[in-house]
N, C-alpha and C positions, 0 to 999 in steps of 0.2 A: 300345608303347614303355614302358619301365619308368620309374617315378618315381625321383627322386634319392634317395640314401640319407638317411634321417632325415626326409624330408618328411612321412611319415605321422605320426611322433612330434610334429613341429611343429604339424600340423593338430590332432592330439588335444590337445596342450597349449593351443592357442588356444581350442578348444571348452570345455576345463575352466575356463579363465579366464573365458569368457563365462558359463558356468553358475554359477561362484562369484560373479561380479558380480551376476547376476540374483537369486541367493538373498540376497545382502547387501541389495540394493535392496528386495526384497519385504518386509522387516521394518524398513525405514528410511524415516523422513520426512526429506526433504532440503529444508530451509527456505532459500529465497532471501532474503537480507538486502539490501534495496534502498534504503529511504528513510532520510533523515537525521533529526536531532533535530527534535522530541521523540519521533518514532516509534521510532527506534533511537538509543540514546545509548551511544557506545563507552565501555567501562571503561578505566581507566588501562592503557596499553600497547598500545592499538589495538583493532581490531575483534574481537569475541568469536569464539572458535573452537569453543566448546561452550555448551550450554544453561546450564550452571552459571555461566558467565562473562558471561552477558548483563547489560546495564545496566538502568537503570530507566525506559527509554522505554515508551511505550504498547504498541508492537508487541513489544518485548522481553518485557514482562510477560505479554502474551497468549501468545506462544510458550512461555515458561517454564511458564505455567499449563496449557496444553494438553499439554505434555510430561509434566508431573507426573500428568496424568490418563491418559497412555498409556505406562506404564512397560514394556509389552511390546514397544514399538517403540524402535529406536535413532533418535537425532535428530542430524542434521548441519546445520551452518550454512555457507552458501555466499554470501559477499559478491559482488555484481554490480551492474551498472548497470541502469536500467529497460529500455534497449534490448536488453541481453543477456538479461534475464529473459524478455521476450515472444518473442524470437527462439528461445531455447532451448526454451521451452514449445512453440512452434509446430513445432519439429523433433521433438517427442515425448520430450524428455529428462524424466526423473522429477524434478519439482520441485513444491513447494508455496510459495505466497506468501500471507502472512497479512494483507495490507492491500489487497485488490483491489476496486476499484469494479466493480460488475456492469454489463457491456455485452453486447449481442447478439454482437458479434465474439468477446469473451472466452469466452462460453458455448459457442462452437463448438469451442474447443480446451481447455477446462478443465471440471472439475466444481467446483461452488461450494457453500459453506455460509456463510450470513450470520453474522458474528461481532460487529460493533459497529454501534451506531446512528449515524445521520449527524450531523455537526456543520456548521452553516451556514458557508459561506465568506464572506470579506469582500474589499473592494476596497482595495488599497494604492496610494497615489500620493505624489508629492513634496509636501512641505508647502506649502500655499497654492495648489497647482495647480488644485484644484477647490473651489468654495465649499461650505461645509457645508450638508447638507440633512437635516432631521429624518427624512424618510422614506427617505433613501438614494438610490442611483442604480440605474437599469435598465442591465444590461450590454448589452442590445440597442442602447440609445441611444448608449453609448460606442463600441461596435463600428462604428456607422454614421458616426461623426465622422472626417473625414479628417485633422483636426489632432491626433488622439491615436493613439498606437501602444501597443497592448497586446501582451504577450508571454505565450505559453502553451507549456508544456513538451511536447515530443514524447514519444509513447508513454505519456502520462499521461491518465487519464480524470478529468474534473472532475465527473462525473455526467451523466446523459443530457441534462438541460436545458442545461447550459453547453456540453457537447460539441456539441449541435445548433446553438446560437447561434454558436459559434466556426466550425464547419464552414460554415454558411450565409453567414457574413460573409467567409469565406476569410481569416481572421485569421492572422498569422504564428505558426507552430508550429515550435519549435526546441529543441535541447538547452539546458537551463538548469542552472546550478550550484544547489546547495541552500544554504539558510540565509543566513548573513551576506553571502556574495559576491553573491548575486542582489539583495539589498537595497541594497548599495553600487552596483550597476549601475543600479538604479532611481533612486537618489539622484543619480547622475551624469548621468541623462538618456538612458541607453541604451534605455529604454522609458519610457512615460508611466504605465503602471499594470500591476499584477499582481493575479491572483485567488488567494487563499491561505487556509488555515485560520488562525483567530486564534491557536491554540496554537503554530503554527510561527512566526508573526510575533513573538509574545510571547517565545518561547524565544530567538530570535535577537537581538531588541532588548535583552533583559536582559544579554546577554553581549558586546555591541558597544561599543567605546570609540573615539571618541565615538559616542553613539547616533545612528542615521540620522535625518535630518530628514524624517519621513514623516507623512502623515495616513491614517486608515482610515475607510472608509465602508461602510455596509450595502448589500447587493445586494437590490433590490426584486423582481426578476422570477424568483427561484428559489423555487418553491413548496415543494419537499421536499428537504432535504439528503440526499445519496446515502449509504446505508449501505455498509459495507465487509464483504468476505467473505474467507474462506480459499479459495483457488483451488488445485487440484491438476491436473496434466496429464491430459487426457482419454484415459487408457489404462486397462487392467485394473488396473495398480498404483494409478493415481490414484483410481479408483472405490473400491478397497479402503481407501485412505488417507482419502478424504473421508468415507466411512461411519464410520470410527473417529473422525475429528476431529469430525464432527457430534455423535456421542455425547459426546465430551469437552466440547464447547461446552455441551451441555445440562446436564451435571453441574456444570461450572465456573460457569455462570450462576446456579445456585441458591445459591451461597455469598454470605454477607452482604457481603463485601468485593469483589464482582465489579466494581464501578465505580471502585474506588480509583485505579488508575493513570490512567484516563481523566480523572477529575475533577481530578487533580493538575495537569494541563496546560491546563485550561480557565481563561480569564480570569475574574476575580471577578465581572464583570458578566454572565457567561453561565452560570447555574447548570445543573447536569446533571439532566435529567429522568430519572425511573425508566424503564427500558426496558420494552417490552411483554412479555407472557408468551410470546407466540409471534409470529414474523414469517415470512410465507410467503417461500420462496426456492426456488431450483432447484439440485439437485445430481443425482447419478446416478439416484436413484429419486424425484425430485421431493419430497425430504425437506423437512420444516419443523422449525424449532427455535427456541429462545429467543435473543433478542439478548444478546450479552455485551459489555460494555465492560471490557476486561481489567483 
């Protein structure tokens, strides 16, 4: 039976489109833009669509710095939710994410290169709901209390220690808004506590009018803050991209101003320590590289 006229041309055209797309992706780092301020700070006019238009957030500056170290690659920015990010990576789509906490599950579907040292997280509660403690609170203790409701964001890792505590306690995990909206939810009693980075809380509080009536407490049972990595989809493209990015992290971390963007968003009471010279981590070839606080 003969094929329809023109069907061969259509098939050939489709193959050419696929080949062109593959060639374009081969030399392109496709950056997923997921997190809110102060990791990504939108410039006037909305989310950045190019590296040159990125704001002054911690991850904005990290991506911009890595892009400057990789001029031979094109760089695209793709805004998406956290749920979309991990679903698209799991499907094999070519993506890199510059603020990934390392977990065994994520290492199964991405190659990773450590990029920033960890920052301790804190406990946020409604003002006066927990008495002050000089030594702070144990998260395990709060999770065991039936009179308190914590809320943890779905598809987010808080580091292996906190993830394990949340999983063992079967605590609620749900989609959560970012920034001011989630703090208003906490203030209104939609949950009793949140675990968050001090720089996120500081950024939101400074811009909310009126400021939310909240208290912040240290977490006692988290021994080591989780570092963040650049993660790229575990494909041949992702392996090539992470090798190039790993080299860019090494070069960028040697610059005197490597910690500037990170320090800008740290509260005054939490000084930034010098990063170690090398930090073991896992990528396609079990690479090691210096920590960089963009």
